[in-house]
C-alpha positions as CSV (number, residue, x, y, z in Angstrom):
1,M,5.6,-10.2,7.4
2,A,8.9,-12.0,6.4
3,L,7.9,-14.4,3.7
4,A,9.9,-15.8,0.8
5,P,9.3,-14.1,-2.5
6,R,7.6,-17.3,-3.9
7,N,5.1,-17.4,-1.0
8,F,4.6,-13.6,-1.2
9,L,3.5,-13.8,-4.8
10,T,0.5,-16.0,-4.0
11,L,-0.9,-13.6,-1.4
12,V,-4.0,-11.5,-2.2
13,P,-3.6,-8.0,-0.7
14,L,-6.8,-6.2,0.5
15,Q,-7.1,-2.4,0.9
16,R,-8.2,-1.1,4.3
17,P,-10.6,1.9,4.3
18,A,-8.9,5.1,3.5
19,D,-9.7,8.4,1.8
20,I,-7.9,9.1,-1.5
21,T,-7.4,12.6,-2.9
22,G,-5.4,14.1,-5.8
23,D,-5.1,13.6,-9.5
24,P,-3.9,10.3,-11.2
25,G,-0.3,11.5,-11.3
26,C,-0.1,12.3,-7.6
27,V,-2.4,10.5,-5.2
28,V,-2.6,11.0,-1.5
29,I,-4.0,8.4,0.8
30,H,-5.4,9.6,4.1
31,A,-6.1,7.1,6.9
32,P,-6.4,7.1,10.7
33,R,-2.9,6.8,12.3
34,F,-4.3,5.4,15.5
35,R,-7.2,2.9,15.5
36,S,-7.5,2.1,19.2
37,K,-8.7,4.5,21.9
38,I,-5.4,4.1,23.8
39,G,-3.4,4.8,20.6
40,Q,-5.5,8.0,20.1
41,F,-4.9,9.0,23.7
42,F,-1.1,8.6,23.4
43,G,-1.1,10.3,20.0
44,R,-2.7,13.4,21.4
45,L,-0.4,13.2,24.4
46,L,2.6,13.1,22.1
47,R,1.0,15.7,19.8
48,R,1.1,13.4,16.8
49,S,-1.3,13.9,13.9
50,E,-4.3,11.6,14.0
51,Q,-4.3,11.3,10.2
52,L,-1.7,9.5,8.2
53,S,-1.0,11.1,4.7
54,L,0.9,9.0,2.3
55,K,1.8,10.6,-1.1
56,L,2.0,8.2,-4.0
57,D,3.6,8.8,-7.4
58,E,2.0,7.5,-10.6
59,R,3.4,3.9,-10.3
60,S,2.5,3.6,-6.7
61,A,-0.9,5.0,-7.3
62,Y,-1.5,2.5,-10.1
63,C,-0.4,-0.3,-7.8
64,W,-2.8,0.9,-5.1
65,K,-5.6,0.8,-7.7
66,L,-4.7,-2.8,-8.6
67,I,-5.2,-3.9,-5.0
68,D,-8.8,-5.0,-5.2
69,G,-9.0,-8.2,-3.2
70,E,-9.1,-10.3,-6.3
71,R,-5.6,-10.1,-7.7
72,N,-2.6,-11.8,-6.1
73,V,0.8,-10.1,-5.9
74,Q,2.0,-12.0,-9.0
75,Q,-0.9,-10.6,-11.1
76,I,-0.3,-7.1,-9.8
77,C,3.4,-7.4,-10.8
78,D,2.4,-8.6,-14.2
79,Q,0.0,-5.7,-14.7
80,M,2.7,-3.2,-13.5
81,Q,5.2,-4.8,-15.9
82,Q,2.7,-4.4,-18.8
83,R,1.9,-0.8,-18.0
84,F,5.4,0.6,-17.1
85,G,7.8,-1.9,-18.7
86,D,11.5,-1.4,-17.7
87,E,10.6,1.6,-15.5
88,V,9.6,-0.8,-12.7
89,E,12.4,-3.4,-13.0
90,P,13.0,-5.4,-10.8
91,V,9.2,-5.4,-10.5
92,V,8.8,-8.1,-7.8
93,Q,11.2,-6.4,-5.4
94,R,9.7,-3.0,-6.0
95,I,6.1,-4.2,-5.5
96,M,7.2,-6.2,-2.4
97,Q,8.8,-3.0,-0.9
98,L,5.7,-0.9,-1.7
99,L,3.3,-3.5,-0.2
100,Q,5.5,-3.6,2.9
101,I,5.2,0.2,3.2
102,F,1.4,-0.2,2.8
103,E,1.3,-3.0,5.4
104,R,3.5,-1.1,7.9
105,N,1.1,1.9,7.7
106,R,-1.8,-0.5,8.1
107,L,-3.3,0.3,4.7
108,V,-3.3,-3.4,3.4
109,S,-3.8,-6.8,4.8
110,Y,-3.5,-10.2,3.1
111,R,-5.6,-13.3,2.6
């Protein structure tokens, strides 16, 4: 999704179903890698794991928890800035990259 930062900030990310394990400092998201039958077939054929495991650090895990279908990207950036301060600067670019990783792994969608 190649959107300008201004447009991106108004989008509302939605979490897709996934299992979450770990403690607050190190969260692991587990989700199906292949959602279609043909994808599952080729995954087995190529001996790929059927589960995607994505390890998140404290900042990424906090961002994941903020994705609730209510907040837009700007509000998530503001919350991250309040919680972590200068650690997440430049906050908009960092959150954009993180959300792109989530989207690439089919963990979020947007409305």
